[in-house]
C-alpha positions in Angstrom: -14.0 11.1 8.5 -17.6 11.2 9.7 -17.8 14.9 8.8 -16.5 14.2 5.3 -19.2 11.6 4.8 -22.1 13.6 6.1 -24.7 14.8 3.7 -24.2 18.4 2.5 -26.8 20.9 3.2 -29.5 20.8 0.5 -29.7 17.0 0.5 -26.6 16.2 -1.6 -23.8 13.8 -0.6 -20.2 14.7 -0.2 -17.6 13.9 -2.8 -15.9 11.5 -0.4 -19.1 9.5 0.2 -19.7 9.4 -3.6 -16.1 8.1 -4.0 -16.6 5.4 -1.4 -19.8 4.2 -3.1 -18.1 4.2 -6.5 -15.2 2.1 -5.1 -17.7 -0.4 -3.6 -19.8 -0.6 -6.8 -16.9 -0.9 -9.2 -15.0 -3.3 -7.0 -18.0 -5.7 -6.8 -18.0 -5.9 -10.6 -14.2 -6.7 -10.8 -13.0 -9.9 -9.3 -9.3 -9.0 -8.7 -6.9 -10.5 -6.2 -5.6 -8.0 -3.7 -2.5 -8.5 -1.5 -0.8 -6.2 0.9 2.4 -6.1 2.9 1.5 -6.0 6.6 3.1 -5.1 9.8 0.7 -5.1 12.8 2.8 -2.5 14.5 2.2 0.0 11.7 -0.9 2.2 12.1 -1.0 3.0 8.4 -1.0 -0.7 7.5 -3.8 -1.3 10.1 -5.8 1.6 8.6 -5.4 0.4 5.0 -6.5 -3.2 6.0 -9.5 -1.8 7.7 -10.4 0.4 4.7 -10.1 -2.6 2.4 -12.3 -4.7 4.6 -14.8 -1.9 4.9 -15.1 -2.2 1.1 -15.7 -5.9 1.3 -12.2 -6.8 0.2 -10.2 -9.4 2.1 -6.6 -9.1 0.9 -4.0 -11.7 1.1 -1.7 -10.6 3.9 2.0 -10.7 3.2 3.7 -10.8 6.6 7.0 -9.7 5.2 8.7 -9.5 8.6 8.1 -13.2 9.2 8.7 -14.3 5.6 11.0 -11.8 4.1 11.3 -11.0 0.4 14.4 -11.9 -1.5 16.4 -9.0 -3.0 15.1 -10.2 -6.4 11.5 -10.2 -5.0 11.9 -6.6 -3.8 13.3 -5.6 -7.1 10.3 -7.1 -8.9 7.9 -5.3 -6.6 9.7 -2.0 -7.1 9.5 -2.5 -10.9 5.8 -3.3 -10.6 5.3 -0.1 -8.6 7.2 2.0 -11.2 9.3 3.7 -8.5 12.9 3.8 -7.6 14.4 1.4 -5.0 15.0 4.3 -2.7 11.3 5.2 -2.7 10.5 1.8 -1.0 13.1 2.2 1.7 11.9 3.3 5.2 14.4 6.0 5.8 12.9 6.9 9.2 13.8 3.5 10.5 16.8 3.9 12.9 18.5 0.9 11.2 18.7 2.9 8.0 21.1 5.3 9.7 22.9 2.6 11.6 23.7 0.8 8.3 24.7 4.1 6.7 22.4 3.6 3.7 22.0 7.2 2.7 24.6 7.0 -0.1 24.0 3.3 -0.9 23.3 2.2 -4.5 20.2 0.1 -5.5 21.9 -3.3 -5.1 23.0 -2.4 -1.5 19.6 -1.1 -0.7 17.9 -4.3 -2.0 20.3 -6.4 -0.1 19.7 -4.4 3.1 15.9 -4.7 2.7 16.2 -8.4 2.1 18.3 -8.9 5.2 16.3 -6.4 7.3 12.7 -6.4 6.1 11.8 -3.7 8.6 13.5 -1.3 6.1 10.7 -1.9 3.6 8.2 0.9 3.6 4.6 -0.2 4.1 1.9 -0.9 3.4 2.3 -1.9 -0.3 -0.9 -2.9 -1.9 -0.8 -5.2 -4.9 -3.8 -5.4 -7.2 -3.4 -7.6 -10.3 -0.4 -6.2 -12.2 -0.3 -2.9 -10.2 1.3 -2.1 -6.9 1.5 1.0 -4.8 2.8 2.2 -1.5 -0.4 3.4 0.2 0.8 6.2 2.5 -1.3 8.0 3.6 -4.0 5.4 4.1 -6.6 7.2 2.0 -4.5 6.6 -1.2 -5.7 3.0 -1.2 -9.2 4.2 -2.4 -7.9 6.0 -5.5 -5.5 3.1 -6.1 -8.4 0.6 -6.1 -10.2 2.7 -8.7 -7.1 3.2 -10.9 -6.2 -0.5 -10.7 -9.7 -1.5 -11.8 -9.8 0.9 -14.7 -6.3 0.0 -15.9 -7.1 -3.8 -16.3 
């Protein structure tokens, strides 16, 4: 990351550094609430949280493993994200195979995620009316800008 942020030869700044400053500048002008699903065991979630804090944003942490979503809550989040239910399922989780969810319909997937929140992919960042699965971590920077410009 350091190399991406280093000045280019000739005195200019890299596009990545310009983007980070744009996020900081625009974000300071927009007072928007940010929330994120968080699992401390997930490196991507830890990275996204660190990136948000680096930008001066302290998100509300949703510890969904301790306080699980209902099936209806997950369905609402999926709708807010504009993706399919299957896009939010953590298919790499061993429990996914154990429960034989490969051919499951949306209702079965929602029920499985509500009963077993470890099946919810993370981190999901929520900004105002927008929500996005931020994998890889760096997608949170573009999401911050797009959420600000869409409001």
